[in-house]
ROFIMI-449660 format. One record per residue (C-alpha): x, y, z; residue in one letter; residue number from 1; chain. Coordinates in pm, whole numbers, plus 32768, in hexadecimal, padded with zeros to 4 digits. Layout:
BEGIN
> x	y	z	rest	nr	kette
> X	Y	Z	a	NUM	A
...
This chain:
BEGIN
> x	y	z	rest	nr	kette
> 7494	8E68	8665	m	1	A
> 7320	8E29	86AB	f	2	A
> 72BF	8F84	862C	r	3	A
> 738D	8F4D	84F2	r	4	A
> 72EA	8DF8	84B1	s	5	A
> 7192	8E8F	84E7	l	6	A
> 71DF	8FAC	83F6	l	7	A
> 7260	8EB7	82EE	l	8	A
> 7124	8DE8	8312	f	9	A
> 7041	8F16	82E0	l	10	A
> 710A	8F95	81B6	v	11	A
> 711B	8E41	810C	s	12	A
> 6FA7	8E0B	813C	s	13	A
> 6F54	8F1E	8047	v	14	A
> 707C	8F2E	7F5A	a	15	A
> 7192	8E5E	7EC8	g	16	A
> 72D0	8EC8	7E1A	l	17	A
> 72D4	8FE8	7D26	e	18	A
> 72D0	8FB7	7BAE	d	19	A
> 7431	903E	7B7B	n	20	A
> 74AE	8F16	7C49	v	21	A
> 7446	8E2E	7B2D	i	22	A
> 752A	8ED0	7A2C	d	23	A
> 764C	8EE6	7B1F	f	24	A
> 7637	8D81	7BA5	s	25	A
> 760D	8CE5	7A4B	l	26	A
> 773A	8DA4	79CC	e	27	A
> 77F9	8D33	7B01	f	28	A
> 77A7	8BC2	7ACF	f	29	A
> 77E4	8BD4	7959	k	30	A
> 793B	8C69	799C	t	31	A
> 7985	8B4F	7A90	r	32	A
> 791F	8A48	798B	n	33	A
> 7801	89D2	7A64	v	34	A
> 76DC	8931	79B0	y	35	A
> 7613	88B1	7AD6	s	36	A
> 7595	8994	7BEC	v	37	A
> 74F4	893F	7D3A	c	38	A
> 7410	8A65	7D8C	l	39	A
> 73CD	8A92	7F01	l	40	A
> 72E2	8BBD	7F21	t	41	A
> 7193	8C26	7FB0	c	42	A
> 7081	8D23	7F6F	g	43	A
> 7006	8D7C	7E11	d	44	A
> 6FCF	8C41	7D3F	k	45	A
> 6FB2	8D16	7C05	a	46	A
> 711F	8D7C	7C35	w	47	A
> 7185	8C0F	7C45	t	48	A
> 70CD	8BC7	7B00	r	49	A
> 7177	8CEF	7A55	r	50	A
> 72CA	8C7A	7AD2	f	51	A
> 728E	8B17	7A54	t	52	A
> 7216	8B93	7900	r	53	A
> 7342	8C7A	78D1	n	54	A
> 7430	8B69	7947	a	55	A
> 73AA	8A75	7845	s	56	A
> 73F2	8B78	7737	n	57	A
> 7566	8B60	778E	v	58	A
> 7562	89E2	77B4	s	59	A
> 755F	89DA	792F	i	60	A
> 747B	88E4	79E3	t	61	A
> 73DA	894E	7B2B	v	62	A
> 7363	8885	7C57	a	63	A
> 72A1	8954	7D55	h	64	A
> 725F	891B	7EC8	v	65	A
> 719E	8A1C	7F91	s	66	A
> 7245	8A68	80DD	i	67	A
> 7125	8B3D	815A	h	68	A
> 7087	8A38	823A	e	69	A
> 7121	895D	8347	t	70	A
> 721E	8870	82AD	l	71	A
> 71FF	8754	83A6	t	72	A
> 713D	867D	82B0	e	73	A
> 71D1	8717	8175	d	74	A
> 7344	86DB	81A9	l	75	A
> 732E	85B6	80BA	v	76	A
> 72CD	86AB	7FA6	s	77	A
> 73F3	878D	7FF9	v	78	A
> 74DE	8663	7FFB	d	79	A
> 7458	85EB	7EAC	s	80	A
> 747C	8748	7E1B	c	81	A
> 75E8	8766	7E8D	l	82	A
> 7641	8602	7E28	n	83	A
> 7642	8644	7CB6	s	84	A
> 76D0	853C	7BCD	v	85	A
> 7798	863E	7B0A	v	86	A
> 78FF	868E	7B66	t	87	A
> 78C4	87FE	7BBA	s	88	A
> 7784	8879	7C5E	t	89	A
> 7723	89E1	7C96	g	90	A
> 7668	8A3C	7DD4	v	91	A
> 75A9	8B83	7DF1	l	92	A
> 7530	8BDC	7F51	v	93	A
> 7460	8D03	7FC6	d	94	A
> 74D5	8D7E	811A	t	95	A
> 737E	8E19	8161	k	96	A
> 72DA	8CC1	8179	c	97	A
> 7288	8C5E	82E1	p	98	A
> 7334	8B0C	82C0	q	99	A
> 7474	8B94	8224	f	100	A
> 754E	8B42	8352	e	101	A
> 74B8	89E4	8371	d	102	A
> 7509	899E	8204	v	103	A
> 766D	8A1D	822D	i	104	A
> 76A8	8946	8361	l	105	A
> 760F	8813	82B9	y	106	A
> 76F0	8843	8189	a	107	A
> 781D	8864	826F	s	108	A
> 77CE	8723	832C	e	109	A
> 77AB	8664	81E5	n	110	A
> 78E9	86F0	8142	l	111	A
> 783E	87B4	802D	f	112	A
> 7931	88D8	8050	f	113	A
> 7A2C	8832	7F6A	d	114	A
> 7ACB	8878	7E19	a	115	A
> 79A5	87DF	7D59	n	116	A
> 78A1	88D3	7DE3	h	117	A
> 78B2	8A3D	7D6D	k	118	A
> 77F4	8AFE	7E77	w	119	A
> 775E	8C54	7E28	l	120	A
> 76C9	8CF3	7F60	i	121	A
> 75EB	8E1D	7F09	i	122	A
> 75AC	8F27	8010	d	123	A
> 74D1	904A	7FA8	v	124	A
> 7518	9158	80AA	d	125	A
> 73E3	9233	80CE	t	126	A
> 747F	92ED	81F4	r	127	A
> 75D7	9370	819B	l	128	A
> 76A1	936C	82DD	s	129	A
> 77DF	941B	833E	n	130	A
> 7916	9381	829E	m	131	A
> 7A2C	92FD	837B	t	132	A
> 7B7D	9268	8324	t	133	A
> 7BAE	90F0	8347	y	134	A
> 7D0C	906D	8383	p	135	A
> 7DE4	9082	824C	k	136	A
> 7D32	91BB	81CE	n	137	A
> 7BE2	9125	8169	v	138	A
> 7AC7	921D	8199	e	139	A
> 799E	9190	825A	m	140	A
> 783C	91F7	829F	n	141	A
> 774B	9156	8393	e	142	A
> 76C7	9058	829B	n	143	A
> 781C	8FE4	8221	l	144	A
> 7896	8FD0	8387	s	145	A
> 776B	8EF5	83E0	w	146	A
> 77AF	8E13	82B6	l	147	A
> 791D	8DEF	8315	v	148	A
> 78BD	8D99	847C	e	149	A
> 77CB	8C93	83F8	t	150	A
> 78CC	8BF9	8311	l	151	A
> 79CE	8BF3	8426	e	152	A
> 78FB	8ADF	84C1	q	153	A
> 7902	8A18	837E	v	154	A
> 79FD	890B	8322	n	155	A
> 7AA3	89CE	820A	l	156	A
> 7BF4	896C	8183	s	157	A
> 7CF1	89DE	8083	v	158	A
> 7C31	8943	7F5F	d	159	A
> 7AE9	89F1	7FB8	a	160	A
> 7A4B	8AAF	7E97	d	161	A
> 796C	8BAC	7F49	v	162	A
> 791A	8CFE	7EB1	t	163	A
> 7849	8E09	7F5E	i	164	A
> 778E	8F0E	7E97	s	165	A
> 7733	9038	7F70	l	166	A
> 7637	910C	7EB4	q	167	A
> 7583	9254	7EE7	k	168	A
> 74E4	9300	7DC3	g	169	A
> 75E6	931A	7CAE	s	170	A
> 76FF	92BC	7D9C	e	171	A
> 7773	9153	7D93	n	172	A
> 78B6	90FE	7E47	n	173	A
> 793E	8F9E	7E22	i	174	A
> 7A12	8EE5	7F24	y	175	A
> 7AAC	8D8D	7F3E	e	176	A
> 7AC1	8CD9	808B	i	177	A
> 7B8A	8BA7	80ED	y	178	A
> 7C4D	8B17	820E	n	179	A
> 7D9D	8A65	8214	f	180	A
> 7CFC	895F	82F1	g	181	A
> 7BE5	899D	83E9	k	182	A
> 7C0C	8848	848F	i	183	A
> 7D82	888B	84BA	r	184	A
> 7D47	89DA	8564	g	185	A
> 7D6C	8AB9	8433	g	186	A
> 7CDB	8C17	8411	n	187	A
> 7BE3	8C84	8309	i	188	A
> 7C6C	8D4C	81E5	v	189	A
> 7B9C	8E5A	8137	v	190	A
> 7C14	8EF4	7FEF	k	191	A
> 7B60	8FF0	7F15	k	192	A
> 7B5A	8F84	7DA8	l	193	A
> 7AC3	90C0	7D17	g	194	A
> 7981	916F	7CBF	s	195	A
> 786C	9124	7BC5	w	196	A
> 78B2	9276	7B26	r	197	A
> 7A0F	91FE	7AC2	n	198	A
> 79B1	90AF	7A2B	r	199	A
> 7B03	9077	7986	a	200	A
> 7BB7	9088	7AD4	d	201	A
> 7AE4	8F93	7B98	w	202	A
> 7AB1	8EA4	7A73	i	203	A
> 7C2B	8E92	7A55	y	204	A
> 7C44	8E4A	7BC9	q	205	A
> 7B42	8D33	7BAA	l	206	A
> 7BFF	8C89	7A92	n	207	A
> 7D52	8C8D	7B3D	v	208	A
> 7DB2	8B33	7BC0	y	209	A
> 7D4F	8B64	7D29	k	210	A
> 7E6D	8A99	7DBA	y	211	A
> 7F68	8B93	7D2E	y	212	A
> 7EC3	8C98	7E0B	k	213	A
> 7ECB	8BA6	7F32	r	214	A
> 802B	8B26	7EF2	w	215	A
> 80AC	8B99	8046	d	216	A
> 7FF4	8ADD	8159	l	217	A
> 8081	8BCE	825D	e	218	A
> 811E	8AC0	8338	n	219	A
> 7FD4	8A07	8358	s	220	A
> 7FF0	88B4	8405	p	221	A
> 7FB5	8765	8359	l	222	A
> 7FAC	8619	840D	n	223	A
> 80A0	8519	837E	v	224	A
> 80A8	83AC	83E7	v	225	A
> 81EE	82ED	83AF	a	226	A
> 8255	818B	8409	v	227	A
> 836D	8110	84E9	m	228	A
> 8378	7FAC	856C	s	229	A
> 83AE	802D	86CD	t	230	A
> 831B	818C	86FD	p	231	A
> 8406	825C	87D8	p	232	A
> 8392	8310	8911	k	233	A
> 8429	8455	8890	i	234	A
> 841A	8486	8718	f	235	A
> 84F9	855C	863F	d	236	A
> 84C0	857D	84CA	v	237	A
> 862E	852D	8486	n	238	A
> 85E4	83CD	84FC	m	239	A
> 8537	838D	83B0	i	240	A
> 85D6	8487	82C1	i	241	A
> 873C	8495	8344	g	242	A
> 886B	83F7	829C	n	243	A
> 8870	82EA	83AA	n	244	A
> 8702	828B	83DD	p	245	A
> 8690	8204	852D	y	246	A
> 8681	8086	8552	p	247	A
> 8534	8005	84D7	g	248	A
> 850E	8111	83C9	v	249	A
> 84EC	8081	826A	a	250	A
> 85AE	8122	814F	i	251	A
> 8461	815A	809C	i	252	A
> 83E9	8231	81C0	t	253	A
> 8528	82FE	81BC	t	254	A
> 8515	833B	8044	t	255	A
> 83A7	83A2	803F	a	256	A
> 83C0	8476	817B	s	257	A
> 84E0	853E	80EC	r	258	A
> 840C	8595	7FBD	i	259	A
> 82E8	8605	8098	l	260	A
> 83D6	86E0	815F	e	261	A
> 843F	878F	801E	e	262	A
> 82D2	87CC	7FC4	i	263	A
> 8294	885E	811E	s	264	A
> 83A2	8961	80DA	k	265	A
> 8301	89C0	7F8F	l	266	A
> 81AA	89FA	8028	h	267	A
> 820E	8A67	8187	n	268	A
> 8169	893D	822F	i	269	A
> 81B0	88C9	8391	r	270	A
> 819B	8751	83CE	y	271	A
> 8120	86B5	8511	n	272	A
> 81A7	8550	8511	y	273	A
> 8101	841E	85A4	t	274	A
> 81CA	82DB	85AD	i	275	A
> 8127	8182	8593	m	276	A
> 81BB	8026	8576	d	277	A
> 8119	7FAF	8431	r	278	A
> 8069	8024	82F8	w	279	A
> 7F3F	7F3F	82C4	i	280	A
> 7E33	7EC7	83B7	g	281	A
> 7CB9	7EAE	83D6	d	282	A
> 7BD4	7FC7	836A	f	283	A
> 7ADB	7F9F	8484	k	284	A
> 7A97	80D3	8554	r	285	A
> 7B11	8036	869B	n	286	A
> 7C3D	7F7F	8604	s	287	A
> 7DA5	7FC2	8666	t	288	A
> 7E23	80F5	85B4	r	289	A
> 7F27	80C4	84A4	v	290	A
> 7F96	81AA	838A	a	291	A
> 7E87	814B	828D	a	292	A
> 7D52	8152	8369	n	293	A
> 7DBA	8290	8421	s	294	A
> 7DC6	833F	82CE	v	295	A
> 7C7C	829B	8269	y	296	A
> 7BCC	8325	83A0	f	297	A
> 7C67	847E	835C	r	298	A
> 7D28	847F	84A1	e	299	A
> 7E61	84AE	83CC	q	300	A
> 7E84	857D	828F	d	301	A
> 7F8F	84B5	81DA	i	302	A
> 8079	838B	81F4	t	303	A
> 81BF	839B	812E	p	304	A
> 81B8	823E	809B	v	305	A
> 80B9	8129	806D	l	306	A
> 807A	7FFD	7F91	r	307	A
> 7F34	8025	7ED3	m	308	A
> 7E8E	7ED2	7E9D	p	309	A
> 7D22	7EE8	7E27	p	310	A
> 7C8E	7ED7	7F86	e	311	A
> 7D62	8003	7FF4	i	312	A
> 7D2C	80C4	7EB0	f	313	A
> 7BB4	80BC	7EF1	q	314	A
> 7BE2	816B	8040	k	315	A
> 7CFF	8262	8007	l	316	A
> 7D7E	8348	7EF6	d	317	A
> 7EE0	8322	7E77	m	318	A
> 7FBB	8444	7E11	l	319	A
> 807E	844F	7CCD	l	320	A
> 818B	8408	7C6E	p	321	A
> 81F3	82DA	7D40	p	322	A
> 8307	8337	7E32	l	323	A
> 83C4	81EE	7E47	t	324	A
> 83A1	8076	7E17	a	325	A
> 83D1	7F3B	7EE3	i	326	A
> 8432	7DD2	7EA2	e	327	A
> 846B	7CCE	7FB0	t	328	A
> 8517	7B7A	7FA8	r	329	A
> 8572	7A56	8084	y	330	A
> 86EF	7A30	8092	y	331	A
> 878C	78E1	80F7	y	332	A
> 88C0	7800	80DA	r	333	A
> 8867	76DB	7FF7	i	334	A
> 8820	75B0	80DE	p	335	A
> 88CD	7461	809B	t	336	A
> 87E6	738F	8172	t	337	A
> 8672	7365	8183	g	338	A
> 8558	72B7	80CF	p	339	A
> 8559	7262	7F5D	g	340	A
> 8601	7354	7E70	k	341	A
> 86CB	7403	7F80	f	342	A
> 87AB	72D1	7FBF	e	343	A
> 88FD	729F	7F18	n	344	A
> 88A2	720E	7DC4	q	345	A
> 89F8	7165	7D9E	f	346	A
> 89AF	7085	7EC9	l	347	A
> 8846	702D	7E7E	t	348	A
> 87FC	7047	7D09	p	349	A
> 8720	6F0F	7D12	l	350	A
> 85E4	6ED1	7DD7	t	351	A
> 85CC	6DFC	7F10	d	352	A
> 8516	6CED	7E4C	q	353	A
> 8633	6CD5	7D50	v	354	A
> 8733	6CB3	7E63	w	355	A
> 865E	6BA2	7F05	a	356	A
> 8660	6ADF	7DBE	c	357	A
> 87DB	6B07	7DA1	v	358	A
> 8807	6A7D	7F00	t	359	A
> 8724	6956	7EB1	a	360	A
> 87E4	6900	7D71	v	361	A
> 8935	6913	7E22	i	362	A
> 88B7	6838	7F3C	s	363	A
> 882C	6737	7E48	l	364	A
> 8973	672A	7D84	c	365	A
> 8A38	66FD	7EC7	a	366	A
> 8953	65E1	7F35	l	367	A
> 896F	6528	7DEA	v	368	A
> 8AE8	6555	7DE4	l	369	A
> 8AFC	64D2	7F4C	f	370	A
> 8A3A	6398	7EEA	l	371	A
> 8B1B	6358	7DBC	t	372	A
> 8C54	6391	7E8E	a	373	A
> 8BD1	6291	7F86	k	374	A
> 8B94	619C	7E6C	a	375	A
> 8CFA	61D3	7DF9	e	376	A
> 8D70	6192	7F5F	r	377	A
> 8E2A	62D9	7F81	r	378	A
> 8EB4	62FC	80E3	p	379	A
> 8E21	645E	811F	a	380	A
> 8CE3	6459	804D	a	381	A
> 8C2F	6577	8103	a	382	A
> 8D5E	665B	80F9	q	383	A
> 8D93	660C	7F8B	y	384	A
> 8C27	6650	7F32	a	385	A
> 8C05	679B	7FEE	v	386	A
> 8D51	6835	7F84	f	387	A
> 8D2D	67C3	7E19	s	388	A
> 8BDB	686E	7DF8	v	389	A
> 8C55	69A7	7EAE	a	390	A
> 8D88	69BD	7DCC	a	391	A
> 8CB9	698B	7C93	t	392	A
> 8BC1	6A98	7D07	f	393	A
> 8CE6	6B87	7D28	c	394	A
> 8D69	6B12	7BD4	q	395	A
> 8E93	6A64	7C74	q	396	A
> 8F0D	68F5	7C87	f	397	A
> 8F2A	6812	7DB8	f	398	A
> 9018	66E6	7DD4	d	399	A
> 901B	6607	7F0A	d	400	A
> 9180	658C	7EB7	n	401	A
> 9115	6424	7EF2	d	402	A
> 91E0	634E	7DFA	n	403	A
> 91B4	6205	7EAF	s	404	A
> 90AE	6185	7DBF	g	405	A
> 911A	622E	7C7F	i	406	A
> 9114	60EC	7BBA	d	407	A
> 8FD2	6075	7C5D	d	408	A
> 8EC3	6074	7B4D	p	409	A
> 8DBD	60B9	7C5A	r	410	A
> 8E50	6218	7C86	r	411	A
> 8DF6	6273	7B1C	k	412	A
> 8C7B	6259	7B2B	s	413	A
> 8BA8	6316	7A2D	s	414	A
> 8AB8	6388	7B40	a	415	A
> 8BC2	6459	7BEF	r	416	A
> 8C39	64F0	7AA8	q	417	A
> 8AD4	6546	7A41	l	418	A
> 8A8C	65E0	7B94	t	419	A
> 8BC6	66B9	7B81	v	420	A
> 8B62	6725	7A21	l	421	A
> 89FF	6782	7A89	v	422	A
> 8A84	6840	7BB6	t	423	A
> 8B7B	6900	7ADE	g	424	A
> 8A79	695C	79D6	v	425	A
> 8981	69CD	7AE1	s	426	A
> 8A85	6AAA	7B83	c	427	A
> 8AE3	6B49	7A34	v	428	A
> 8974	6B96	79EE	l	429	A
> 8941	6C31	7B46	i	430	A
> 8A79	6D06	7B15	y	431	A
> 89FA	6D7D	79C1	n	432	A
> 88A5	6DD5	7A4F	y	433	A
> 894B	6E91	7B6E	y	434	A
> 8A33	6F61	7A92	t	435	A
> 891B	6FA5	7999	s	436	A
> 883E	7029	7AAF	s	437	A
> 894D	7110	7B36	v	438	A
> 89AC	7194	79DC	v	439	A
> 883F	71CC	7984	s	440	A
> 880A	728F	7AC7	w	441	A
> 893D	7366	7A83	l	442	A
> 88DA	73B2	791B	l	443	A
> 8763	73EF	7938	s	444	A
> 871F	7448	7AA3	g	445	A
> 874B	75A5	7B3E	p	446	A
> 885B	75DA	7C41	p	447	A
> 87F5	7584	7DA5	p	448	A
> 870D	769A	7E12	s	449	A
> 85B1	76EF	7E97	i	450	A
> 84D2	7756	7D77	n	451	A
> 8381	7796	7E1D	s	452	A
> 82E4	77E8	7F6A	l	453	A
> 8263	7684	7F77	q	454	A
> 83C9	7602	7F63	e	455	A
> 842A	76FC	8071	l	456	A
> 8311	766E	8146	l	457	A
> 8399	750C	8111	e	458	A
> 8503	756E	8152	s	459	A
> 85B1	7549	82A4	p	460	A
> 85F4	76C2	82AE	l	461	A
> 856E	778F	83CE	s	462	A
> 84C4	78DA	836F	l	463	A
> 8534	7A26	8402	i	464	A
> 84BD	7B82	83A1	f	465	A
> 8540	7CE3	83A2	q	466	A
> 848D	7DA6	84B3	d	467	A
> 83DC	7E9E	83D2	i	468	A
> 827A	7F24	83A1	g	469	A
> 8209	7E40	8286	y	470	A
> 8286	7D0C	8345	t	471	A
> 81B3	7D69	8471	r	472	A
> 8084	7D97	838D	s	473	A
> 80C2	7C3B	82F9	w	474	A
> 80E7	7B9C	8451	l	475	A
> 7FBF	7C49	84F8	q	476	A
> 7EC2	7C68	83DD	n	477	A
> 7E56	7B15	834C	p	478	A
> 7DC6	7BBE	8215	t	479	A
> 7F0A	7C74	81BE	y	480	A
> 7FEB	7BC6	80C2	y	481	A
> 8136	7C1B	8022	y	482	A
> 80A5	7B93	7EDE	n	483	A
> 7F33	7B3C	7EBB	k	484	A
> 7F89	7A33	7DB8	k	485	A
> 8040	7972	7EC9	n	486	A
> 7F31	799C	7FD1	a	487	A
> 7F03	7829	8014	e	488	A
> 8072	77D5	8046	v	489	A
> 80AD	7917	810D	e	490	A
> 7F9D	78A5	81FD	d	491	A
> 8055	7759	8222	k	492	A
> 81A0	780B	825F	l	493	A
> 80FD	78D6	8372	r	494	A
> 805F	77A1	840A	k	495	A
> 817E	76A6	83F7	y	496	A
> 82BC	7777	83E4	k	497	A
> 8262	78A1	84C0	v	498	A
> 814E	785C	85BA	f	499	A
> 81DF	7707	8616	r	500	A
> 8334	778D	8672	k	501	A
> 83AD	7723	87C7	k	502	A
> 83C5	7825	88D8	k	503	A
> 850C	78E1	88BF	g	504	A
> 8548	7896	874F	e	505	A
> 859D	79D0	8686	p	506	A
> 848F	7A6E	85AD	l	507	A
> 84BE	7BE8	8588	l	508	A
> 862C	7C47	8568	v	509	A
> 86E5	7D7F	84ED	p	510	A
> 8779	7D80	8390	l	511	A
> 88E7	7D4A	83E9	e	512	A
> 889A	7C34	84DF	e	513	A
> 87B2	7B8E	83E4	g	514	A
> 88BA	7B8B	82D2	i	515	A
> 89B7	7AF6	83C6	e	516	A
> 88BF	79E2	841A	m	517	A
> 8892	799A	82A7	v	518	A
> 8A0B	7989	8282	k	519	A
> 8A1F	788A	839C	a	520	A
> 8919	77B3	82EE	g	521	A
> 87CD	771B	8350	g	522	A
> 86FC	7858	832C	y	523	A
> 8632	7905	821C	a	524	A
> 8627	7A7B	8260	y	525	A
> 8510	7B54	81D6	h	526	A
> 8572	7CBB	8189	t	527	A
> 8569	7DC7	807C	e	528	A
> 866C	7D9D	7F6C	v	529	A
> 8723	7EEB	7F60	y	530	A
> 87BC	7EEC	80BB	n	531	A
> 87E3	7D71	80BC	a	532	A
> 88AA	7D69	7F77	n	533	A
> 8986	7E87	7FED	t	534	A
> 89D7	7DD5	8132	l	535	A
> 8A07	7C7D	8090	i	536	A
> 8B05	7D0B	7F9A	s	537	A
> 8BD9	7D7C	80C3	r	538	A
> 8BAB	7C52	81A8	k	539	A
> 8BB8	7B1C	80C6	f	540	A
> 8CEB	7A7E	8027	t	541	A
> 8CE4	7A08	7EBE	q	542	A
> 8CB5	789E	7F2D	e	543	A
> 8B96	7900	8014	e	544	A
> 8AF2	79C6	7EFC	l	545	A
> 8AF3	788A	7E26	c	546	A
> 8A2A	77DC	7F38	e	547	A
> 8939	7901	7F66	l	548	A
> 87D9	78E5	7EE2	g	549	A
> 86AD	79CF	7EE6	s	550	A
> 853A	79A6	7EAC	l	551	A
> 8454	7AC6	7E50	q	552	A
> 833D	7B0B	7F46	s	553	A
> 82B1	7C61	7EEB	m	554	A
> 82C8	7CC0	7D7D	e	555	A
> 8360	7E11	7D2E	k	556	A
> 8244	7EFF	7D82	t	557	A
> 8221	8076	7D5A	l	558	A
> 81D1	812E	7E9C	l	559	A
> 8106	826C	7EBE	y	560	A
> 80C8	8377	7FBF	a	561	A
> 7F5B	8352	8024	s	562	A
> 7E4D	843D	80A0	i	563	A
> 7CDA	841E	80FB	p	564	A
> 7BD7	841F	7FE8	k	565	A
> 7B7A	8585	7F88	k	566	A
> 7CA1	8613	8046	s	567	A
> 7CBD	878F	801E	p	568	A
> 7E39	8774	8008	y	569	A
> 7E4E	868D	7EDB	k	570	A
> 7EAC	879E	7DE4	e	571	A
> 7FD8	8806	7EB7	f	572	A
> 8073	86AC	7EAC	f	573	A
> 8017	8635	7D4F	n	574	A
> 813F	867D	7C6A	w	575	A
> 80DC	85A4	7B43	k	576	A
């Protein structure tokens, strides 16, 4: 290796690439619809100027970095050259430059071997070596073999766009190189596209959608992270895709995972599953691993299903189309006791102050009637006063059956008659106000129910949750919300209805048990609607259904399979 590096240094010190490389490389980039080229060469500066001038004639811009000298202080220039603002960037590299391998390794470490960089590696072979046969019938000489060995150390993947041009005199053989996943233990693939002499053949090969040629991933492994509320010690894929999913597996996980399994059959992919207990967590390097951050840090290649709020969308790529959707609700039996609007309106249609006034008026009428009865010398004045007022209040009549003084003019006082009249009129007015309040409530008010999370917070209901991944995210991550618009009241629910539960009180319960607890009353159960509605239709009687209420927590939201940003496998899963 040292002798080769020394030879390359001596050769590159006196000469650069040959002039015929200019015509070939410009035709190559033009065919690939590349209009910005990063030129990484060394040697003759006049050649670079000729290349730049000819490129401008075909509307291709060129940025040049010399890789002749040590790159320790010039890696910023290489990075700037490769980080073009355009969608597709061409990269032309001369293998005879002393720092060729350093550039290749730097590009690998910084993920520049992706679909947006069209690499053209030029190797001018001045010493034609004996040809050997590479696996899968690709002829090799010493130079091509060295290039393949070099690229085997590079983080290539299935989306890599690397073309090698092996030239000697009029000979120019063109190869494409990629890997189904270096970091997953894949092997490098070398395919000959054609020869410069037969332009039509290799130009056709360049224009073919490359993923058609790489359709079969040859049983390459991909890491998949799925969510179960309680990860099992021994996992079997049927736990999440079978007809009877394992407890703690959401229906959304089952639906999305089945679709991914079908895609794996199309492309001959082998999945390595990792099971975690929730989807969303922190994105700090040392944080507990969950589905989202393990994909973000590229420890996993894909997760079957994920909500994509803005903060997640900035960190991960979503695949199209969406695979399923989710909506969650709190289910409860309508309570008949509790503060304010939850009480029985037929018993308390008026406020406490109104009832206090009614009591005061009745007491005053009874007192006045007692005094008049005393003045009339009735034998049971107190009894007469109390029962007369009570009867009048109930719109009835009271007679003490005392006829001993029927002809006594003192028994016919105007004061008693006026007091009875005032009492009767007051009672009629109170009755009218009462019935008007009840009728008004029946006509204009909604049926007894809980209409907001704030009302749920104020209700006597105890909160319980389905033991599922998104519930654990909500309980353990204070910045995770079912609905960002309800962030303030969700924080209060966590604080007052969840974290203040007494030891031993239920919190996370399975679906069937949760629905039974709702049926018994006193609980609001949070779960996704599909399975809940199916179970409720079987478990509840018609009368119980009339008393059932529900309150939306998470709006119906589309869910997507998600991958890391710039994932090489995106094209295999996007079916938009």
